[in-house]
N, C-alpha and C positions, 0 to 999 in steps of 0.2 A: 206437710202442705205448705203448699207457698200465701205467705202473708201477702194477699190483695185488700183493694178499701172492703170496708164492713160495709156490710148488710147485703141483702138483693142492688141490682140495677137494671133501672129501669128506662125504655125508653120514654123522651119528655117529649107531646106533642108539641108543635107549635099554637102559641098565642100572641094575643098583645102584644106582651111584652118583645116576642122572640119568633115575629111570623114565620119567618124565612132562617131559619136555623132547627138543623137536625143535631138532637142532644144525645146525651147518656147522663145519666146521674144515678147517683144512689138513690134507693128509699127515702132519704132523710130528706136529699135536697141538697142536702151541708154542700155535697164534693159532684164537680163536674167531672168527668171521666171522659165528654168525647164531644166537641162542638164544631161543626158546618154549616157553612149554605146548606137550604135545603134542596136537595136534587135526588131522584129516585136514587144515584149509585149511594149516596151520601146516607138517606132515610137504609136502604140495607146494611149498610156498615152499620150505624148506629143500633139496627136490632142485633147485629151479627156482634154485636162489641157489648152488650148489655147480655148474650147467651154465653158468654165466656167463661165465667164461674161454673153457671151449671155445665157446658160441654165438659170444662174441665171434670167437673164430677166426676161427670158422666165416664168419660176415657178412667180417671184412676180405676174407678167401680170396675170398670170391664178390666183392668191389668189384673185387678186381683180377682176377677170368677177366674181368668184364664189361667192363674195361678195356684187357688184353690180348687177346681176344676168341677164346681160349686155349684146346682141347677141354677139354685135358689138366688145364690151372686148375679148370675150370669142374666135370670132375668130381672133384677133390679136395676144390674146397668143399662138394658136394651128399655125398659121404660125410662128411666132417668137421661137418655139418649133418645129418647123418642121425646119426651117434653122439652127438653134443649131443642131438637133444629126442628122446631115447631114452633118457642120462640126467637129463634133465629129467623123463620118465615114468616113471621109475624101472624101467624094464626094458632096458640096459646089460645086453650080455653080457661084460661084462670088467671086475673091481672095479676103480675107479680109483686106488688104494693099493698 
């Protein structure tokens, strides 16, 4: 697996300090991964970037399922992909951090 910025990534909601920025940061808040003026497009980009690691993991599991032919691997991969796409779409059920 590739080496990524550690930890989960999250979209950082605009606040008083940064009211007009769309941002993605590692959950520990130490690393900003993306920062842009806040628009609908940059907010969508931030969600997609925050989901990138989850999407990568889901894709690798899908490839593993194809190689092994195991239905269990396919079910896990589909669940991972579903959760990652929900995160990218901004409809995730649980907080990432």
